[in-house]
N, C-alpha and C positions, 0 to 999 in steps of 0.2 A: 735441437731445432736441425732441420733438413735444411740444405740449400743447393738452390739450383739458379746458374747461371744463365740461363734463358729469362730469368725471373727480377722484378728490384722487391722483391722480398723472401724474407725467409717461413719458415710453420714449426711452430713448438705445439708439436699434439699433445702434449701435457695438462693443456688447457682446454681440451675436448672431453674434461673427466664432467665439468660442470659448468659446461656452457649450455645446455637445456636445445641442444638440435639445433641450430638456428641454421645450418647448412641444408637440412633437413628439413624447416619451414618456412613458411611467408611469401615468396610469391609464386606463383602457375612456375612449372618449366616441363624439363622431360627427365627420367631418370632411364638414359638409353642402358641396355645390356645388351650382351650378345647371346648365340641360342643357348653356346656352351653356359654362360654363365645363368642363364636362364633354366638349364637343367641341371645345374649344381642346388640353386635355390628351391627347385619345386622339389629335389632328392631331398637336401634340409629339413622342409618341410613334412616332407613323407606324404606328398600328394601326387597325385598321376601330374607329367607335364601338361595336358589336355586340360584337365580340372583346373590346373596351375594358372595355364596364358587364358583361360578364359575368364577367372576370378581378379587374376591380379596384373593383366598385360594390354598394352592398345598397341598397334600398328600405326609406324610413324611414319608415313612414303615407304622406304626399304626396310625400316629401323624397328626397334621394337623399348618399350617404354615402361616401366614400373607403373601402377594408374597413381591417382595421386587422391586423397582424401580431405573433406574438412577437418581444421584443426582449430586449436585452440589461435593459433596465430598467423591464421588464415588459411592457407593448403599445407599439405605434407605429403611426403612420399605414403602411400599406403604400408608402408610396413615401420614404421613413424609410430613408436607409443607415447600417448598423450600424458600417459602418468610417469612410466618412469624415466622418458625424455629421453628417451634412447629407443635404437636401430635393433627391430627384432630378428635380423636375419645379417648382422653386423660380422658374422665368421666369415661369412658367404659372399655378401655384400660386390655388385658390380665395381668394374674397374674405374667406372665414372667416380666411383664414391670415393674407392681408395685412393684416387689420386689429387680429390680436391685438397687443396686449391690451385695446384698445378696443373691448370687448364690451358688450351690453346690459346682463349680469348682474353686471359690474364700476361701473357707472355710479354718481355719487352717488347715495345714498336706497335703492338695490338690492342692496350689498354693508355688510355687519357689518362690523368691525374684523379681526376673526377671520379673514374671506376676505381681506381685502386685506393682511393682515399673510404667509398663506397664498399669494399670488400675490407678493409682492416678496420670498419665498424661491423660490419656485419659478423668478421669472424676472430674473435679475440687472440686464438693461437698465429693467425698473418700477424707479423711482423714488420712492419715496413720502414725503410727509410729510404725511399727517394722519390717520398711526396712534394714537390714544391708548389 
């Protein structure tokens, strides 16, 4: 169990194995990555950086996000495999994915009880203790 004093929940990563990728699918959003992370992914996939960014990345203001695709569960990250229910770039996934669910918006004082409740329903690895 991973715990962080800035959050009102813990996280059990063992629950990810049979989850089906709920953090990778559902509603539309952004999967932000730095230039260094994009370079790692393009290298991992064995394609040129230019071809990789043209095929899999969009610019959002001054940031870069992976594209999304239609999925059985709504939309998904372009690197989510609907058949295996796994991330195709798991070994080099960006920090945003590595850090889930410990995101700024879920910190104490940044999150409502309803938002925390929804997070706990979304991710069975999130262990909420302070929902009133």
